[in-house]
N, C-alpha and C positions, 0 to 999 in steps of 0.2 A: 331963380332958375327952376324950371319944371323938372321934377324927378319922376321916373317911371319904374314900375315893377313888372310890366307886361307889354308885349307887342303882338298885335294881330296883323297877319300878313295876307294880302291878296296873293293870288297865284300867277295867273297869266299876265305877262308883261312886267311882273315884279320878281318872282322867283325863277320863272322859266320864260323863254322867248318864244311864245306860241301864238301871239295875237295875229301875226302875219299868216301863219298856217290856217287859222280859223277864218280869216278874211278870204284867203284863196279858196278854201273849201266852199264858202257861200258863193263867191263870185263864179266859180266854175260850174256850180249847179244851176245858176240862173242864166248863164250865157245861152244855152239851147233855146231859151224862151225869149231871146232878143233883149235881155236885160243885162246891161253892163254896169255892175256894181262898182262904184269908185271907192278909193280909200276914204275920201271925205264922207261919202254916204255911209260907209261902214262905221266910221267913228261916230257920226251923228245918230244913226239909227240903232246901233248895237251897243256902243260904249257910253253914249250920253243918254239917249231917250229910252233905251231898252225895249224897242218894239220890233227889231229885226227888219227884214225886207220882204216878208211874206205878203204884205199888203200890195206889193207890186203885182204878184201873181193873181191875187184876188181881183185887183183892178183890171186885169186882162180877161176876167170872166172865168178863171179856173175855180173849181170848187175846193172845199176844205180837204177832200180826199187826196188831191194832188199835193197840197201843202203837207199833209201828214206823211205821205210817201217820201217827199223830199226831206223832211226832218230826219227820217230814219236813214236816208241815203247820206245826208250831211254828217250824221254821227259816225257812219261807217267810213266815209271819206276822210274825215278829220282824224279818226283813230288810225287809219292807214298811214297818214302823213306823220303822225306822232311816232309810229313804229319805225318809219323810215329815217327820221331825223337822227343824226349822229350825236349832236350835243345841244341840249336845250337849256341848260342852266345859264342864267344871266351871268355874264362875266363879273367876277368879284363877289358874288353873293355868298360863297362858302366862307370867305374870310369874315364877312359881317356876321353871319349866323354863329360861327364858331367862337368869335370873340364875345358875343352877347350871351350865348347859351348858359354859361355858369352863373350869370347875374340876374337874368329876368326869365319869367315864364313866357312861352311863345306858342301861338297857335295859328292855323291857317283858316281863313274864311273865304271860300271861293265860290263863284258861280259855275265852275266846272263840275261836270258829273264825275262820279267815282271812277268810271272806266277811263275817262280822258285824263283825270288827275294821275291815276296810277301809271298810265302810259307815259305821261310827261315827266314822271319821276322814276322811271324804270332804272335809270343809271345815274340819277342825280346825287345820291348819297346824302340827301338832306333830311331823311325821315327822323333820324335820332335827335335833330335839333328842335323838334316840335312836341309839345305835350299832347296835341290833338290836331286833327284835320276835320273841318266841316265842309263837305262837298254839298252840291246843290240839293241832293236828296234828303239832307239832314235837318233842314230848317224850312220855315213856311214860305213867305213871299221873297222873291229874288231882289237883289239890289236894283233900285235905290231904296227899297224898304230896309229897315234896320234889323230885320229878324235874325239874320246870320250873325251880325256883330253883337246883338244882345245875347244870343246864345253863347257866342264866344266869350263874352265877359263872364257869364255864368260858369263856363268851363274853366276859365282862369281863376275864378274865385276872387276877382278884383273889381274895384270900382273904376268906372270910365276915367275918372280924374287921374288915376295912377297908371294909365295905359295910353298907347298911341296905336293908330292903324297906319299901314303903308299900302298905298293904292297907286293906280295909274289911270283910272277912268273917272269921268264926272259922276257916273251913277254910283261907283264905289265910294267916291268922296261924299256924296249925299247920304249914302247908307251909313257910313261911319259917323258923320256929323249928327245924323238923326238918332244914333245910339249914344250920343254924348261924347264921342271920341274926337280928339284932335287928330288930324290926318296929315301925313307927309305924302306928297306926290312925287313919284319918280318919273322923270322925263324919259320918253323913248320916241321912236320914229313915228308912232301913231298919234301921240298926244302933243307933239312939240308946239302946235299953234294954238292950243287952248290955254286960257288964262288961269283957271283954277283959283279964282279970287277967294273962295271960302276955305282953302287949305291952310293948315298951320304953317307950312312952308313947302316950297317946290325945289327939289334938288335936281341937279343936272347930270349927276353921275353916281355910281355905286360908292365911290370913295367919299363923296359929299354926304350921301345917305348914312354911311357908317359913322362919319364924324358927328352928324347931328344926333343919331341914336346914342352914341357913346356919351355925348354931353349930357344926356338925360339921366344917366345911371350913376348914383352916388359912389364915389371912390373908385372910379373905373379907369384909373391911370394906366394900369397894366393892360387892360383890354383895349384902351385907346392906342397904346403902342402897338399891340397886335394888329389892330385894324390898319394903322398907318403902314406897317411893314408888309401887310398881306395884299394891299391894293395898289 
């Protein structure tokens, strides 16, 4: 049985339920230009291939200045929606984190920028569970490049063989695997139709995620009971 000493967490769609808000922010900005961004396009272009939807505007003949202006507007709109959201923490995540925290080192490796990360965790109460947070400003190339996860492993002070990543997107999975990490995928509304063949495993619920993680930690009988009672 694999044993672990560290967990590296993605943020959006794993710790906090923010993917839908980001989708809506992009969709609403593009609508005045006659572009109807669908959830499938969002998943394919943003969460799988990592090139966004700006190519649609360029294809209409708009120049890069329009794209740059809309990037700024999207950041503002997404931040506004994060501020307005009442509860963003994924159901059950607190129980998983609290049970694991005494036994493993944990960090966050996210493509979110610092501003949006802080807003999404303004009332989450998760900060004390993590040894560090690596937002997009803190490493080189974005996922699916391994840069963030490689830096995360350095910050943990652990080898990839003794850690796992938790993700919800294909590009996040590729980033983790490229860093030598086995990766657990958490299902959600956005990714339910994607196979994730390269994942270590795919879990359908937070309870299942907690059980899988607990099984990796030596002598975690007490924490396993905590997880089962809290989910």
